[in-house]
Phi, psi and omega in degrees: 000144174300129182304321184295316180296322181297321184289319180295319180295322177294320178297320181294321177296315179299314179299324179297313182297314185297323179294336180273348178287145176288157180287128180267126180249116183275144178289156181302143179267144175300150178298135181303134180276151178300143179288119181285163176288155185302145175283157001275153179271150174301150180270111184302322182296343178260011178094355177288162175206145183246159176292148174289153184306131185304317183298335180269321184222085188293341179252118178226122174241124184256124184271164182290341182264008174095351176282147179231132171258127183212163176076357184255213188270153177302338179274359179276098185240154173285111190286321184207164179190201178102334176280136181304131178057029177234149178207150176241130181228129168263121180286123181287161175249080188217004181081004182231295163082207186269131181240273188254137171232113189226161170212159177304138181283115180252011185251358180077215184296136179261342186305125177084356183259182184237130175269131182237132177222133178237138182202165172237155180231130178218140176141173189234014184279158169270117184275148181229133173255155185276133167247186179236017179086351179245312180259144173302128180298337175077179184282136176295127183212172174255148182224130177296149194210142164218160192222140171255127181107156182280339177240158172296137181229151171273006172297127191303325188261016179267341180234131184225143183238140179272070190284355180274348176223099182245157189258141180292142171231334189283332181254131179292148180150186178251132185229162175219132169248134178219121188214123175295147177271080178232156186298333184280000182247002189228156178220158188259193184305319182274004180081011179277130176290163180288339177290124188092348176234036186302321183297315183290319178295312184296323179300317177291320178294326181282341183233032180301129181267316181232148171234165180159219177206166175230164180242139179173182176256242176297331169265112194301327186241013188277357173115145177224136179219167177269135165289150182305143174109017176191186179223158172212130182237136172250131172243110177277117185259341180201140171210120181205169177238128181264000000 
């Protein structure tokens, strides 16, 4: 048989077989997870800290005192440090601003204990919090925060905010936030409170990897920035767990 005719005949046979096969429907694939940093990872209980996954939070600045600024703008830098449990942050004027400020949890289990944060605010800029076009961005404020796991996760119960006791940013002065780590004072990624989710809340509080605070409006960690024409500085003077 002529080779060309043989090839055409074979192709027609394959096409005929393919048309008779049922359509294969593949299941949805999970959303790609951020690529973690190479192993081994630092041990948070020993004071080490790792950058947050690049695809989620491209900006991470690690201070000499162990505090980390992440998820915000490249211009959000730790201006100074070195004093135990202290950090200085200048809020940038770039439309993105300050988001998460965290450090390794050196206090062990947080459940039933009290997080204490003292800080001062100085400057004359007009602050803006991020909204999403549907919800009012709200007043720019600081919110106590803790996290379970070495990387930011979209698992609902791995990140918790102390939304019942929030800290002022718009008015200059010295402030203190003090909040017990109990289910009735905290809410998770989806805004669900710890009451009714006590098991999930306590699991995260007992295995908290990072502690700290976030900046935002109605969205606690979505960012706060200065409108052009002024400056605003946060000096964190104390952060501890009793």
